[in-house]
N, C-alpha and C positions, 0 to 999 in steps of 0.2 A: 533680402529684407528680414526674413524670419531669423536667419543666422545672426545678423547684426543685432537684432533685438535680444536674442539669447545671450550674446556676449555682454550687452549692456545690463541685462538682468543679473548676470553673474557678479559683475562689479558692484551693482547697486545693493545687492544683498550681502556682500562680503562673504563670498562662498566658503572661505576658509573657516568661518566660524559656524557653519551649519553643523547640526548635530549628526551623529552617526546614523540615526534613524532616518533623517531627511535625506541624507546621501543614499541610503539604501533604497528609499522610495523612488528617488529620481533615477537611480541606476535601473531599477525595475521598469519604470515607465519607458525610458529610452530603449531598453532591451526589447520590450514588447513592440515598440514602434519599428525597430529594425527587423524583428522577426516577421511582423505583419507585411512589411514591404518586400521581404524575401519571398514570402508566400505569393504576394500579388505578382512579383516579377516572374516567378516560375509558372504559376497556374492561371493567371489572368491575361487578358488580351492587351491591356494598356501597359505594356512593359516599359516604355520609355519614361512615363511618369513615375512608375514605381522605382525605376532605376535611379532617377534624379533624387527622389525622396530618400532612397536607401543611402546614397552618397551623403546627403544632407544630414540624416540622423546619425550616420557613422561618424561624420566630422564632429557633430555635437557631442557624441560619446567620447571621442578622443579629447576634445577641449575640456569636457567635464573632468576626465581623469587628470589632465594636466593642472587645471586651475584648482581643483580640490585637493591636490597633493596625493592622489591615490595611484600609487605605482602599480599595485596589483588589485584589479577589480574584485577578485575573489575574496580579498581581505574584508570587504564590506558585507560579504555573505556569511562570514564565520565570526565566532566570538574572538575578542581580543585575547591573545595569549598572556599568561601570567608566569612569572618566575618567582620561586620562593627565595627569601633572603639568603645571602651567603652564610653558611654555617648552620642553617636551620636543618634539623634532622626530621624527615617525614616518615611516618609509619602509617600503613594501611591496616585497618582492623581485619580486612579480608585476606591479608597476606597468608600464603600457604604455610608459612613457618609457625603461625599461631592461630590463624582464623578458625580452625576446627578444634582448637583446644577449649576446654571448659572454662567459663567464667562463672564461678560459684558452683552450685550443685547440679544445675541442669541446662544452663544456657551456654551458647557458644560465643566466643569473642567476636566472630564475624557478624553475629546478629545483634548483640547488645553491648558490645565492648567499646563504644565510642568514648565513654568517660575515661577508662584506663588508657586508651590510646592517645587522647589529646594530652593528658597529663604526662604520659611517657615522652611525647614529642617535646613538650615545653621543658621538662626536667633534663632531658638529654641534650637539648639545644642550649640551655642557659646555665647548666651546672657541670661539674666534673663527673657527675654520676651518669653512666649510660645504662638505661633501663628500657626494656622492650615491653610491648603491650601485655604479653603473657605474665611477665614478672610484676607489672603494675596491677594487672587483674588479680593476681594472687594476693598482693599487698592490700588491695581494696577489700577483697573477701575476708581476709584474716583480720582486718581492722573494722569490719562491720559496715562497710559502705556499699556492699552488693545488695541490690533489690531484685528478688527473684522475678523473672519473666519481663522485667522492665529495664534492667541495666543497673544503673548506679543511682544512689541518693545524691542530690545536688551538693550535699556537704562534702562529697569526695574531693571535689576540686580544691577547695581551700585547705582541707586537711593534708592532701598530698603535697601541695605547694609548700606549706609550712614544714612538713616533715623533711623535705629535701632542701630546705634553706632558702625558699623564695618568698618574697613579700608581695602582697597584692592589695588591691582596693576593689571593693564591690560597688558597682554603680548601675543605674538604669538610665543614665544621661547619654544621649547620642553625642552631644557636644563634648563631653568628657572623653568619650571613646575616640572621637575624631581627633581630638588634640593629642591623646596618647599615641595614636597611630602615627601622627606626624612627628612625634618624638622618637619613633622607632621602637615602641613597646609592643609586646605581644599581648593579645587579649583573647581569653576564652569566652565564647558566647554560647548562651543557652538558646537553642532555636526551637520554634514551634512549627506548626503546620505551614507548608509552603514548598519552596524549591528543594529543600534538603531532607525533609522528613514529613510524615503524616501525623506524628505525635510529638516526640521530643528527641533532641540531638545536640551534641556538642561540636562546635567548630573552633578553629583558631584563626583570628584575624591577624595577619602578619605584616601588613603594610598598606599604604594608601598613596595614590599619586595626585598630581595637581588637579585632575579632573574628578577627584573623589571616587576613583575606581579602586576597589579593595582586593588585595591578594589574600586568599584564604588557604587553610589546610583543612580539608574535609577528610576525616579518617575513614569515611565510608565510600569516598568517590574520588579517584584520581582525576576523572574527567572534570569534576567541579573544581578541583584544585588547580587545574591547568588553564583556567580562564579567569578573567577579571570580572568583578561583580560591582554593580552600583552600590554605593554606601547605603542609599535609601532602601534598596531591596533587602539588604541584610538587616538594617534597623527595623524595618516594618515586620520582619518575620521572627524577631527574637521573642522569647517567652519569659515573662516575669515570674521569678520564683519567690513565693512567700516564705519559703524556708530560709533563704539566704538574704532576702530583701533586695533583689536586683536581677539583672539579666546578664551582666558581664563581670568577669574577673580581669582587671587591668594588672598585669604582672610587671613589677619593677625590674629594671635592669641592674641587678645586684653586682 
């Protein structure tokens, strides 16, 4: 009776359309039910009842995996993996090749070099110029875009893109950003406090899928780069710059 009602519930709710969060919650509940029955079967006296319920919950678990299209249950307990676009050149500001090099007079690239690193990634990916974060940091310092103890002035991004032949549009519109991502454009985002920083940080938005999951290049975290992010999470954590009049630089595919 319970099993039949469960099957009917699956079809009634169109299980394939359930969100990842709901799938995780149901998986956890079923797992706890199975674990409880294993405990009762081993340590309690009414072993037959526990054994029947164990079979029932295990069957429900298998049906859940099949109907929800979940081949690997562990995939629901981990973040969705991301892949950077083909031809995109990723740099980490903490890379041993330049992370301990100076940015400006007293800061290290690994600590404050997100600005030069994101611009180096975009320039190297979209132009014939190959430039690494150290070279970009030197360019920033020599041209007055280094800000002692805090990294880079926000004006670095536009100046660097223009200097290396890239066009861009500054915006604060999430709709504009979303449209640009669907068109395959790269976007540099200025981030505020949240998942990526406690103060300020630059990221590159590299792509978006049909579920509005965003591929990013985080110069300070390979771990963040390897997972997909909800577009709304990114949008809610951007920081408006009064200096440039926006939060995003949408880069044209020259």
